[in-house]
C-alpha positions in Angstrom: 79.4 85.7 101.8 80.1 84.7 105.4 80.2 87.6 107.8 78.8 90.3 105.4 75.4 91.8 105.8 73.0 91.5 103.0 72.5 95.3 102.7 74.9 98.0 103.6 74.1 101.6 104.6 75.1 104.2 102.1 78.4 105.9 102.6 78.5 109.6 103.4 80.5 111.4 100.8 81.6 115.0 101.5 83.5 117.2 99.1 85.9 119.3 101.2 87.6 121.5 98.7 88.1 122.1 95.0 91.3 123.4 93.4 92.0 124.3 89.8 95.4 124.6 88.0 96.6 124.3 84.5 96.8 120.5 84.4 93.7 119.4 86.4 90.8 120.2 88.6 91.3 118.6 92.0 88.5 117.7 94.4 89.1 116.6 97.9 86.6 114.0 99.3 86.0 112.1 102.5 84.1 108.8 102.3 82.6 107.3 105.5 80.4 104.3 106.2 78.1 104.8 109.2 80.1 102.3 111.3 83.5 102.9 109.7 86.5 105.1 109.6 86.7 108.1 107.2 88.7 107.6 104.0 90.3 110.6 102.3 90.5 110.7 98.5 91.6 113.1 95.8 89.8 113.2 92.4 91.9 114.5 89.5 90.1 115.6 86.4 92.4 116.5 83.6 91.0 119.1 81.1 89.1 117.9 78.1 91.1 117.5 74.9 88.7 118.4 72.1 85.7 116.0 72.4 87.7 113.3 74.1 87.3 113.1 77.9 90.1 111.7 79.9 89.5 109.3 82.8 89.4 110.6 86.3 91.7 109.1 88.9 91.0 108.7 92.6 94.0 108.4 95.0 93.5 107.4 98.7 96.8 107.4 100.7 97.0 106.7 104.4 100.0 108.9 104.7 98.1 111.9 103.8 96.9 113.9 100.7 99.6 116.6 101.1 102.3 113.9 100.6 100.6 112.7 97.4 100.4 116.3 96.1 104.1 116.9 96.8 105.3 113.6 95.4 106.6 113.0 91.9 103.5 110.9 91.1 101.5 114.0 90.5 102.9 116.3 87.8 
C-alpha cells in the first residue's frame, strides 16, 4: 500500500493492573508503537462456564477507562 512501510516494529504491550470480581477478570493494558501514541485498553474475561470458554472483549475508549467501567455498557 502507498505510504506504509513493509515491516513495522512490534508494539510494546504493558499490563498495568488486574482486577477480579464475580462477573469477570479485568486486565488493563497499554499498547504503544515505537513512533505512536499509547492506546489504553481493557480486556474482560468472563468466567468459564463448564468446558465452554467465552470470548474475551477488548474496549479502547478515548474518553477514559473509568468512564467505560462506570457506564451501563459493562454490567
